[in-house]
Structure formats: C-alpha cells, structure tokens
DSSP file (Angstrom, degrees, kcal/mol; ACC not computed):
  #  RESIDUE AA STRUCTURE BP1 BP2  ACC     N-H-->O    O-->H-N    N-H-->O    O-->H-N    TCO  KAPPA ALPHA  PHI   PSI    X-CA   Y-CA   Z-CA
    1    1 A F              0   0    0      0, 0.0     6,-0.1     0, 0.0    10,-0.0   0.000 360.0 360.0 360.0 -36.5  140.8  133.9  105.5
    2    2 A D        -     0   0    0      4,-0.3     5,-0.0     6,-0.0     8,-0.0   0.434 360.0-118.6 -95.0   4.0  142.4  131.8  102.7
    3    3 A G  S    S+     0   0    0      3,-0.1    -1,-0.0     1,-0.1     0, 0.0   0.598  82.6 114.5  77.8  13.1  139.4  132.4  100.3
    4    4 A D  S    S-     0   0    0      2,-0.3     3,-0.1     0, 0.0    -1,-0.1   0.302  82.3-120.6 -98.5  14.5  138.3  128.7   99.9
    5    5 A D  S    S+     0   0    0      1,-0.2    45,-0.5    44,-0.1     2,-0.3   0.754  82.7  97.3  51.8  30.5  134.9  129.3  101.7
    6    6 A Q  S    S-     0   0    0     43,-0.1     2,-0.8    44,-0.1    -2,-0.3  -0.983  77.2-122.3-142.2 153.6  135.8  126.8  104.3
    7    7 A L  B     +A   48   0A   0     41,-2.9    41,-2.3    -2,-0.3     2,-0.1  -0.833  42.4 172.5 -91.4  98.9  137.2  127.1  107.8
    8    8 A G     >  -     0   0    0     -2,-0.8     4,-2.3    39,-0.2     3,-0.2  -0.307  50.3 -78.2 -99.5-170.8  140.4  125.0  107.9
    9    9 A H  H  > S+     0   0    0     37,-0.3     4,-2.2     1,-0.2     5,-0.1   0.881 129.4  44.2 -53.8 -53.1  143.2  124.6  110.5
   10   10 A D  H  > S+     0   0    0      2,-0.2     4,-2.1     1,-0.2    -1,-0.2   0.827 111.8  52.3 -65.0 -35.2  144.9  127.9  109.6
   11   11 A D  H  > S+     0   0    0      2,-0.2     4,-2.3    -3,-0.2    -2,-0.2   0.943 110.8  47.8 -65.3 -47.6  141.7  129.8  109.5
   12   12 A L  H  X S+     0   0    0     -4,-2.3     4,-3.1     1,-0.2     5,-0.2   0.896 109.8  53.5 -55.7 -46.4  140.7  128.5  112.9
   13   13 A S  H  X S+     0   0    0     -4,-2.2     4,-2.3     1,-0.2    -1,-0.2   0.913 108.2  48.5 -61.7 -45.4  144.0  129.3  114.3
   14   14 A K  H  X S+     0   0    0     -4,-2.1     4,-2.3     2,-0.2    -1,-0.2   0.925 114.2  47.9 -53.2 -52.0  143.8  132.9  113.0
   15   15 A I  H  X S+     0   0    0     -4,-2.3     4,-2.9     1,-0.2    -2,-0.2   0.919 112.2  47.5 -54.4 -50.4  140.3  133.3  114.6
   16   16 A I  H  X S+     0   0    0     -4,-3.1     4,-1.4     1,-0.2     6,-0.2   0.875 112.8  47.5 -66.9 -36.4  141.2  131.9  117.8
   17   17 A R  H  <>S+     0   0    0     -4,-2.3     5,-3.1    -5,-0.2    -1,-0.2   0.877 113.7  49.3 -67.2 -36.8  144.4  134.1  118.2
   18   18 A C  H ><5S+     0   0    0     -4,-2.3     3,-1.4    -5,-0.2    -2,-0.2   0.962 112.7  47.5 -63.7 -53.7  142.3  137.2  117.1
   19   19 A L  H 3<5S+     0   0    0     -4,-2.9    -1,-0.2     1,-0.3    -2,-0.2   0.741 118.9  39.5 -61.1 -27.8  139.6  136.3  119.7
   20   20 A T  T ><5S-     0   0    0     -4,-1.4     3,-1.7    -5,-0.2    -1,-0.3   0.169 108.5-117.9-111.2  15.5  142.1  135.7  122.5
   21   21 A R  T < 5 -     0   0    0     -3,-1.4    -3,-0.2     1,-0.3    -4,-0.1   0.854  65.7 -70.3  50.2  37.2  144.4  138.5  121.7
   22   22 A D  T 3 <S+     0   0    0     -5,-3.1    -1,-0.3    -6,-0.2    -5,-0.1   0.810 102.2 129.8  51.2  38.0  147.1  135.9  121.1
   23   23 A E    <   +     0   0    0     -3,-1.7     2,-0.3    -6,-0.2    -1,-0.1   0.416  43.8  88.2 -98.3  -0.2  147.3  135.1  124.8
   24   24 A L  S    S-     0   0    0     -8,-0.1     2,-0.0     1,-0.1    -4,-0.0  -0.658  79.9-110.0 -99.0 156.5  147.0  131.3  124.5
   25   25 A S     >  -     0   0    0     -2,-0.3     4,-2.3     1,-0.1     5,-0.2  -0.323  32.9-107.2 -68.1 158.2  149.9  128.8  124.0
   26   26 A D  H  > S+     0   0    0      1,-0.2     4,-2.8     2,-0.2     5,-0.2   0.897 123.7  55.3 -58.5 -38.6  150.3  127.0  120.7
   27   27 A E  H  > S+     0   0    0      1,-0.2     4,-2.2     2,-0.2    -1,-0.2   0.887 105.7  50.1 -60.8 -43.6  149.1  123.9  122.6
   28   28 A E  H  > S+     0   0    0      2,-0.2     4,-2.0     1,-0.2    -1,-0.2   0.888 111.5  47.4 -55.1 -50.1  146.0  125.7  123.8
   29   29 A V  H  X S+     0   0    0     -4,-2.3     4,-2.4     2,-0.2    -2,-0.2   0.929 110.6  51.3 -65.4 -48.8  145.2  126.8  120.3
   30   30 A E  H  X S+     0   0    0     -4,-2.8     4,-3.0     2,-0.2     5,-0.2   0.933 109.6  52.4 -52.7 -48.5  145.8  123.3  118.8
   31   31 A F  H  X S+     0   0    0     -4,-2.2     4,-1.8     1,-0.2    -1,-0.2   0.898 110.7  46.7 -59.0 -44.5  143.5  121.8  121.5
   32   32 A I  H  X S+     0   0    0     -4,-2.0     4,-2.8     2,-0.2    -1,-0.2   0.881 111.2  51.1 -65.4 -41.4  140.7  124.2  120.7
   33   33 A I  H  X S+     0   0    0     -4,-2.4     4,-2.6     1,-0.2     5,-0.3   0.927 110.3  49.6 -59.3 -46.9  141.1  123.6  116.9
   34   34 A E  H  X S+     0   0    0     -4,-3.0     4,-2.5    -5,-0.2    -1,-0.2   0.910 111.8  48.5 -58.9 -42.3  140.9  119.8  117.5
   35   35 A R  H  X S+     0   0    0     -4,-1.8     4,-2.4    -5,-0.2    -2,-0.2   0.928 112.0  48.7 -67.0 -47.6  137.8  120.2  119.5
   36   36 A V  H  X S+     0   0    0     -4,-2.8     4,-2.5     2,-0.2     5,-0.3   0.904 115.3  43.5 -53.8 -47.3  136.1  122.5  117.0
   37   37 A I  H  X S+     0   0    0     -4,-2.6     4,-2.5     2,-0.2    -2,-0.2   0.932 111.1  53.8 -65.7 -49.2  136.8  120.3  114.1
   38   38 A Q  H  < S+     0   0    0     -4,-2.5    -2,-0.2    -5,-0.3    -1,-0.2   0.918 118.0  39.1 -53.1 -41.9  135.8  117.1  116.1
   39   39 A E  H  < S+     0   0    0     -4,-2.4    -1,-0.2    -5,-0.2    -2,-0.2   0.895 127.2  27.9 -81.1 -37.7  132.4  118.9  116.9
   40   40 A A  H  < S+     0   0    0     -4,-2.5     2,-1.3    -5,-0.2    -3,-0.2   0.750  91.3  92.6-103.3 -26.1  131.6  120.6  113.6
   41   41 A D     <  +     0   0    0     -4,-2.5     7,-0.1    -5,-0.3     5,-0.1  -0.556  42.7 168.4 -79.1  95.7  133.3  118.6  110.7
   42   42 A L  S    S+     0   0    0     -2,-1.3    -1,-0.2     1,-0.2     6,-0.1   0.664  73.1  47.3 -80.4 -19.7  130.5  116.2  109.6
   43   43 A D  S    S-     0   0    0      4,-0.3    -1,-0.2     0, 0.0    -2,-0.1   0.552 104.6-121.9-104.6  -7.3  132.1  115.0  106.4
   44   44 A G  S    S+     0   0    0      3,-0.2    -2,-0.1    -7,-0.1    -3,-0.1   0.697  73.0 125.7  87.4  15.3  135.6  114.3  107.9
   45   45 A D  S    S-     0   0    0      2,-0.3     3,-0.1     1,-0.0    -1,-0.1   0.264  79.3-116.1 -97.0  12.0  137.5  116.6  105.5
   46   46 A E  S    S+     0   0    0      1,-0.2   -37,-0.3    -5,-0.1     2,-0.3   0.738  86.1  89.8  60.9  23.4  139.2  118.4  108.4
   47   47 A Q  S    S-     0   0    0    -39,-0.1     2,-0.6   -10,-0.1    -2,-0.3  -0.974  72.6-125.4-144.0 157.3  137.5  121.7  107.5
   48   48 A I  B     -A    7   0A   0    -41,-2.3   -41,-2.9    -2,-0.3     2,-0.1  -0.909  25.0-160.0-109.8 125.3  134.2  123.4  108.4
   49   49 A S     >  -     0   0    0     -2,-0.6     4,-2.3   -43,-0.2     5,-0.2  -0.353  36.6-100.8 -85.0 172.9  131.9  124.4  105.5
   50   50 A Y  H  > S+     0   0    0    -45,-0.5     4,-3.6     2,-0.2     5,-0.2   0.927 125.3  50.6 -59.8 -46.0  129.2  127.0  105.7
   51   51 A A  H  > S+     0   0    0      2,-0.2     4,-2.9     1,-0.2     5,-0.2   0.970 111.6  47.8 -57.5 -54.7  126.6  124.1  106.0
   52   52 A E  H  > S+     0   0    0      1,-0.2     4,-2.3     2,-0.2    -1,-0.2   0.896 112.8  49.2 -53.4 -42.4  128.6  122.5  108.8
   53   53 A F  H  X S+     0   0    0     -4,-2.3     4,-2.6     1,-0.2     5,-0.3   0.965 111.9  47.5 -61.8 -52.2  128.9  125.9  110.6
   54   54 A E  H  X S+     0   0    0     -4,-3.6     4,-2.6     1,-0.2    -2,-0.2   0.910 109.4  55.2 -64.5 -38.7  125.2  126.6  110.3
   55   55 A H  H  X S+     0   0    0     -4,-2.9     4,-1.1    -5,-0.2    -1,-0.2   0.931 109.5  45.6 -60.6 -45.6  124.4  123.1  111.5
   56   56 A V  H >< S+     0   0    0     -4,-2.3     3,-0.6     1,-0.2     4,-0.4   0.949 115.6  46.2 -60.9 -50.4  126.4  123.6  114.6
   57   57 A V  H >< S+     0   0    0     -4,-2.6     3,-1.1     1,-0.2     6,-0.4   0.848 106.8  59.1 -63.2 -34.2  124.9  127.0  115.3
   58   58 A S  H 3< S+     0   0    0     -4,-2.6    -1,-0.2    -5,-0.3    -2,-0.2   0.725  97.1  60.7 -63.7 -27.9  121.5  125.8  114.6
   59   59 A R  T << S+     0   0    0     -4,-1.1    -1,-0.2    -3,-0.6    -2,-0.2   0.578 107.4  48.4 -73.5 -12.1  121.8  123.2  117.4
   60   60 A S    X   -     0   0    0     -3,-1.1     3,-1.9    -4,-0.4    -1,-0.2  -0.817  66.5-175.2-132.4  93.9  122.3  126.0  119.8
   61   61 A P  T 3  S+     0   0    0      0, 0.0     3,-0.3     0, 0.0     4,-0.2   0.780  87.1  53.1 -62.2 -26.1  119.7  128.7  119.3
   62   62 A D  T >> S+     0   0    0      1,-0.2     4,-2.3     2,-0.1     3,-0.6   0.345  75.3 118.5 -86.4   5.0  121.3  130.9  121.9
   63   63 A F  H <> S+     0   0    0     -3,-1.9     4,-1.6    -6,-0.4    -1,-0.2   0.848  73.7  44.2 -42.6 -56.6  124.7  130.7  120.2
   64   64 A I  H 34 S+     0   0    0     -3,-0.3    -1,-0.3     1,-0.2    -2,-0.1   0.873 117.8  44.3 -67.8 -35.3  125.2  134.4  119.4
   65   65 A R  H <4 S+     0   0    0     -3,-0.6    -1,-0.2    -4,-0.2    -2,-0.2   0.823 123.9  33.7 -78.6 -24.7  124.0  135.6  122.8
   66   66 A T  H  < S+     0   0    0     -4,-2.3    -2,-0.2    -3,-0.1    -1,-0.2   0.424  81.7 131.7-110.9   2.1  126.0  133.0  124.8
   67   67 A F     <  +     0   0    0     -4,-1.6     2,-0.3    -5,-0.3    -4,-0.0  -0.383  26.0 134.4 -65.0 126.2  129.2  132.5  122.7
   68   68 A H        -     0   0    0     -2,-0.2     2,-0.5     2,-0.0    -2,-0.0  -0.949  50.2-116.9-162.3 162.6  132.3  132.8  124.7
   69   69 A I        -     0   0    0     -2,-0.3     2,-0.4   -50,-0.1    -2,-0.0  -0.889  22.0-164.8-106.0 127.2  135.6  130.8  125.1
   70   70 A R              0   0    0     -2,-0.5    -2,-0.0     1,-0.1     0, 0.0  -0.979 360.0 360.0-115.1 126.4  136.5  129.1  128.4
   71   71 A I              0   0    0     -2,-0.4    -1,-0.1   -47,-0.0    -2,-0.0   0.312 360.0 360.0-122.0 360.0  140.0  128.1  128.9
C-alpha cells in the first residue's frame, strides 16, 4: 500500500480491515498484526518482505485453499 515493497504495520492494518470489512476492534486488529509479524518477520525489522511472505506461504502448501481468519 505504501509502495516500499514490504508489508509494515499500516499495510497489515489496511489488509485486515479490508478482509474483515472493518468489523474488528482496534485491539483485535493490533493483536492480529502482532501475531503476523511475530510469525513472518524473520529479520526482526517489523516488516514482512516478499521473501519472508514467500517463506511463510511455502511452509503451508495448502495456504491459498485454506486461508481464513478466525477471531
């Protein structure tokens, strides 16, 4: 979203709000962002690069078929 080729906090917030039709509280969105960054950010820069995203997706071959958000 911000054009830096990485998924940062603001990018993830926009994605989550779009996917959930803005029905989550700010606290729920923050919780999801923290968990996503914790799981995918391999170099600790608080952003997810294409390589990091690809790594996470590659660990789950069924990602596209099974992707969903449970709150």
